[in-house]
C-alpha positions as CSV (number, residue, x, y, z in Angstrom):
1,M,126.9,117.8,115.2
2,E,128.6,119.8,112.9
3,I,126.9,122.9,111.2
4,K,128.4,123.7,107.8
5,S,129.3,127.7,107.6
6,L,130.4,129.9,104.8
7,C,132.0,133.5,104.8
8,G,131.8,136.7,102.5
9,I,132.5,140.3,102.8
10,V,130.3,143.0,102.8
11,K,130.8,145.5,99.8
12,A,127.9,147.9,100.5
13,V,124.9,148.8,102.7
14,C,122.0,150.7,101.1
15,I,118.8,152.2,102.0
16,S,115.9,154.2,100.7
17,E,113.2,156.6,101.6
18,R,110.4,155.1,99.2
19,R,109.7,151.7,97.9
20,G,110.1,151.1,94.2
21,T,113.2,153.4,94.1
22,E,116.9,152.7,93.7
23,K,118.7,152.6,97.1
24,M,121.7,154.7,97.8
25,P,125.0,153.4,99.5
26,V,125.4,154.7,103.0
27,T,128.7,154.4,105.1
28,Q,127.0,152.1,107.7
29,A,123.6,151.0,108.8
30,E,122.0,150.7,111.9
31,L,119.5,147.1,112.4
32,R,116.8,146.8,114.6
33,A,115.7,143.8,115.5
34,G,112.2,142.4,114.3
35,Y,112.2,145.6,112.2
36,G,115.2,145.8,109.7
37,I,117.3,148.7,108.6
38,V,116.7,152.1,110.5
39,N,115.4,154.5,107.8
40,D,115.0,152.2,105.2
41,A,111.4,152.0,103.3
42,H,111.2,148.0,103.5
43,A,111.9,147.8,107.2
44,G,108.6,146.7,109.2
45,S,107.2,144.0,111.0
46,W,107.2,141.1,108.4
47,H,109.4,138.5,107.0
48,R,111.1,140.9,104.2
49,Q,112.8,143.3,106.4
50,V,116.4,143.2,104.7
51,S,117.2,142.4,101.1
52,L,120.4,141.0,100.3
53,L,122.5,140.3,97.0
54,S,125.7,138.6,96.0
55,Y,128.2,141.3,94.4
56,N,129.3,138.6,92.2
57,K,126.1,138.5,90.6
58,V,126.1,142.2,89.9
59,Q,129.7,141.8,88.5
60,E,128.2,139.1,86.0
61,F,125.5,141.6,85.1
62,N,127.3,144.4,84.4
63,A,129.9,141.9,82.1
64,R,127.0,141.5,80.1
65,G,126.6,145.3,79.6
66,G,124.2,146.2,82.6
67,Q,126.2,149.2,84.1
68,A,124.1,148.9,87.4
69,Q,125.3,151.0,90.0
70,V,125.4,149.9,93.9
71,G,121.9,149.7,95.3
72,A,120.3,149.7,91.7
73,F,118.4,146.4,92.1
74,G,117.1,147.6,95.6
75,E,119.2,145.4,98.0
76,N,120.0,146.7,101.3
77,I,123.3,144.4,101.4
78,L,125.8,143.7,98.9
79,V,128.1,140.9,99.8
80,E,131.1,139.3,98.0
81,G,131.8,135.7,98.5
82,L,128.3,134.2,99.4
83,D,125.8,132.7,96.7
84,F,122.6,133.5,98.7
85,K,120.7,132.0,96.0
86,N,121.9,128.7,96.6
87,L,121.6,128.8,100.8
88,P,118.3,127.5,102.2
89,V,115.7,129.3,103.7
90,G,116.5,129.4,107.7
91,T,120.5,130.1,106.8
92,K,121.5,132.6,109.5
93,L,123.7,135.3,108.8
94,F,126.2,136.6,111.5
95,C,128.0,140.1,110.5
96,G,129.6,141.6,113.8
97,E,126.5,142.0,116.4
98,V,124.1,141.6,114.0
99,I,122.2,138.2,113.3
100,L,119.7,137.8,110.1
101,K,117.9,135.0,109.2
102,M,116.8,134.1,105.6
103,T,113.3,133.9,105.1
104,Q,112.8,134.1,101.3
105,I,114.6,133.5,98.1
106,G,113.6,135.7,95.2
107,K,110.5,137.4,94.5
108,E,107.4,138.2,92.4
109,C,108.1,141.8,90.6
110,H,104.8,143.6,90.2
111,T,106.1,146.8,89.4
112,H,109.6,147.0,87.3
113,C,112.4,148.7,89.3
114,Q,114.4,151.4,87.6
115,I,117.2,149.3,86.7
116,Y,114.8,147.0,84.7
117,K,113.1,150.4,82.7
118,R,116.5,150.9,81.7
119,V,118.1,148.0,80.4
120,G,115.5,145.3,80.4
121,D,116.6,143.0,83.3
122,C,116.7,142.7,86.7
123,I,118.4,140.2,88.7
124,M,116.9,140.7,92.3
125,P,113.6,138.5,91.6
126,R,115.8,135.6,90.9
127,E,119.1,136.2,92.6
128,G,118.2,138.2,95.9
129,V,117.3,137.0,99.3
130,F,115.5,138.4,102.3
131,A,115.9,138.1,105.7
132,E,114.5,139.3,109.2
133,V,116.4,140.7,111.6
134,L,116.8,138.3,115.0
135,Q,119.7,140.4,116.7
136,G,120.3,144.3,116.0
137,G,123.6,146.3,115.6
138,T,125.5,148.0,112.8
139,I,126.7,146.9,109.5
140,K,129.4,148.7,107.3
141,P,131.4,147.9,104.2
142,G,134.3,145.6,104.8
143,D,132.8,143.7,107.7
144,E,132.7,139.9,107.5
145,M,129.6,138.0,107.4
146,K,129.3,134.3,108.0
147,A,126.4,132.2,106.7
148,V,125.3,129.3,109.0
149,L,123.1,126.6,107.4
150,P,120.2,125.2,109.3
151,A,120.7,122.4,111.2
152,P,119.6,119.2,109.6
153,D,117.1,118.5,112.9
154,A,115.6,121.8,112.6
155,P,112.0,122.0,113.2
156,F,109.8,121.7,109.8
157,T,108.3,124.5,108.5
158,A,104.9,125.1,107.8
159,A,102.4,127.5,106.1
160,V,98.4,127.5,106.3
161,V,95.9,128.8,103.2
162,T,92.8,128.8,103.7
163,L,90.5,129.4,100.5
164,S,86.9,131.0,100.9
165,D,85.1,134.0,99.0
166,K,83.1,134.6,101.9
167,G,85.9,134.9,104.1
168,F,88.1,136.9,101.9
169,A,85.4,139.3,101.5
170,G,84.8,139.5,105.3
171,E,81.5,138.2,105.3
172,R,82.5,135.1,107.2
173,Q,84.8,134.5,110.2
174,D,87.3,131.7,109.3
175,T,88.2,129.5,112.2
176,S,89.3,126.3,110.4
177,G,93.0,128.2,109.2
178,P,93.6,129.2,113.0
179,L,92.8,125.4,114.2
180,A,95.3,124.5,111.4
181,V,98.1,126.8,112.7
182,Q,97.4,125.7,116.3
183,L,97.5,122.1,115.7
184,L,100.7,122.2,113.5
185,R,102.4,124.3,116.3
186,A,101.2,121.8,119.1
187,A,103.0,119.1,116.7
188,G,106.5,121.0,116.5
189,Y,106.0,122.9,113.4
190,E,107.2,126.5,113.2
191,V,104.3,128.1,110.9
192,I,105.8,130.7,108.9
193,E,102.5,132.2,107.1
194,E,99.0,132.1,107.5
195,L,96.8,133.3,104.5
196,L,93.2,134.0,103.6
197,L,92.5,133.6,99.7
198,P,89.6,134.0,97.4
199,D,88.8,130.9,95.0
200,D,90.9,132.2,92.4
201,Q,93.0,129.6,90.7
202,A,95.4,131.7,89.6
203,R,96.0,133.6,92.6
204,I,96.3,130.0,94.4
205,E,98.6,128.8,92.2
206,R,101.0,131.7,92.5
207,E,100.8,131.8,96.3
208,L,101.6,128.2,96.4
209,I,104.7,128.3,94.1
210,R,106.1,131.2,96.2
211,L,105.6,129.4,99.5
212,C,107.0,126.4,97.8
213,D,109.8,128.1,96.0
214,G,110.6,131.2,97.8
215,R,110.0,130.4,101.3
216,Q,110.5,126.7,101.0
217,A,108.0,125.4,103.7
218,A,108.2,122.0,104.2
219,L,104.6,121.3,104.5
220,I,102.0,123.4,102.9
221,I,98.3,122.7,104.5
222,T,95.3,124.3,102.6
223,T,91.6,124.3,103.6
224,G,88.3,124.8,101.7
225,G,87.9,124.7,98.1
226,T,87.6,120.9,97.8
227,G,84.0,120.4,97.2
228,M,81.9,120.6,94.0
229,S,81.0,123.9,93.6
230,P,82.0,125.8,90.5
231,R,84.3,128.2,92.5
232,D,86.0,125.0,94.3
233,C,89.4,125.1,92.6
234,T,92.1,124.1,95.2
235,P,92.7,120.7,93.8
236,E,92.8,122.0,90.2
237,A,95.7,124.7,91.5
238,T,97.4,122.2,93.7
239,M,97.9,119.6,90.8
240,A,98.8,122.7,88.4
241,V,102.0,123.2,90.6
242,A,102.8,119.9,91.5
243,T,106.0,118.1,90.4
244,R,104.8,114.6,92.0
245,N,101.6,113.1,93.5
246,V,101.4,111.7,96.9
247,P,97.8,110.2,96.5
248,G,97.9,108.1,99.8
249,I,97.7,111.0,102.0
250,A,94.4,112.3,100.3
251,E,93.0,108.4,100.1
252,A,93.7,108.1,103.9
253,I,91.9,111.4,104.7
254,R,88.9,110.3,102.8
255,A,88.9,106.8,104.1
256,G,89.5,108.0,107.7
257,S,86.2,110.6,107.2
258,M,84.4,108.2,105.8
259,Q,83.9,106.5,109.2
260,I,82.6,109.9,110.3
261,T,80.2,110.7,107.3
262,P,79.5,109.0,104.1
263,R,79.7,112.3,102.5
264,A,83.5,112.5,102.7
265,M,83.7,110.6,99.6
266,L,82.5,113.8,97.7
267,G,85.6,115.6,99.0
268,R,88.2,116.3,96.1
269,G,91.2,117.2,98.1
270,V,94.8,115.9,96.9
271,A,98.3,115.8,98.2
272,V,101.3,116.5,96.2
273,L,105.0,117.5,96.1
274,R,106.4,120.4,94.5
275,N,110.1,120.1,95.0
276,Q,110.9,119.9,98.5
277,T,107.4,120.8,99.8
278,L,104.3,118.5,100.5
279,I,101.1,120.3,100.1
280,V,97.9,118.7,101.6
281,N,94.3,119.6,100.8
282,L,92.1,119.5,103.7
283,P,88.3,120.7,103.4
284,G,86.9,123.8,104.7
285,S,85.3,122.9,108.1
286,R,87.0,123.2,111.5
287,K,85.9,119.8,112.1
288,A,87.1,118.2,109.3
289,V,90.5,119.9,109.4
290,E,90.9,118.7,113.2
291,E,89.7,115.2,112.2
292,S,92.1,115.1,109.2
293,L,95.1,116.5,110.8
294,Q,94.8,114.1,114.1
295,L,94.6,111.2,111.3
296,V,97.9,112.3,109.2
297,L,100.3,114.5,111.4
298,P,101.7,111.3,113.1
299,Q,102.8,109.7,109.8
300,L,103.9,113.3,108.1
301,E,107.2,113.8,110.0
302,H,108.8,110.4,108.5
303,G,107.7,111.5,105.0
304,L,109.4,114.9,105.5
305,K,112.2,113.4,106.9
306,I,112.6,111.1,103.7
307,L,112.3,114.1,101.7
308,R,114.9,116.4,103.8
309,G,117.2,113.6,103.4
310,T,117.5,113.2,107.3
311,E,115.9,109.5,107.4
312,A,115.7,106.5,104.9
313,E,112.6,104.5,103.8
314,C,111.9,101.5,106.0
315,G,110.2,98.3,105.3
316,R,107.9,98.4,108.3
C-alpha cells in the first residue's frame, strides 16, 4: 500500500533556555529520542517535545505587518514547503537521521508570548504543530524534511478521561480509568493520553476539544460524572462540544446494563461525534466500565473505520 509523502526545507532551528520566551536560531540542534532538542526548555518526557511551524505562514504574517523574526513564535523548527496544520496527527517527519512523529496540532495559549504582546497576534496556537522524537540526530538549516502520512490501516488512537472530584483531590484512588486503558490496549488501540479531572464542565469541555481537535484522537472514553448528583456534568460537557449525536451506543450500554441492574436506567451517559472523534461516556465504577466496554468495543471498530473512510456502510 502506497503511503503519501511530501517534502520541505528546514529554514531555521531555534532553542530557548526558558519557556514563554522567544527562541533564538542556532546553526544546528541535537535531538534526543524520547526527549526533544538538547538545551531547549520544552524538551522532556511528554508529547510536545518539539514545535514546528510553516515558514510560509510566517511570511504571510509578516506581509500583514507582523515583523516577526525567526523564533518569535516559540517554534523550534521552521520549514518551507510543508503546511503542517493540514497534515494529520501521526504524520512522521524524516530529516536526515532524525524521525519525528506529529502528536498535536495547535495549542491553547495560557500566557501570551512576546510577539502577541507586541503586535496583538500569534500564529503558533493555530498554525504550529508538536512532535515527539522517535529517533535522534542533528538538524540544521538547509536540510530536507520529508513528511509521510499515516497508513490508512494504522491503529486507532484513544484517550481516557476520568471525572471525579474526590479522585482529582487525591481522596480516592481511581481504578476505572486504568482499566479502560488496559481494555483499549488489549483491543489494539494506541492510548495517547489518560487524564483525571474534577467535575468541572468548562474544564471538561476544554480538554475534550483539545483531545479531538489538537490530538485528533479517534476515540475518547470518559468514566464518571454520568449520574444524578448536582456535580455530575459529563453528559452536558460532552453534548456541548458535539457536532453530531450517536445515540445508539449509549442506548446499547444502558440496555445491556439493565440486564445486570435495573439502576442502569438512571445513567445519563451519551455518545457523540466531534468531527472525526467519537466520544463515549461510561459510568464511574470499575465494574460498569468493564461491562460497558465488553459490550460496545467489538462494534466500535466498524464505526471508526467508516468515520476514517476506510470502510463502507453495510446492509447486514
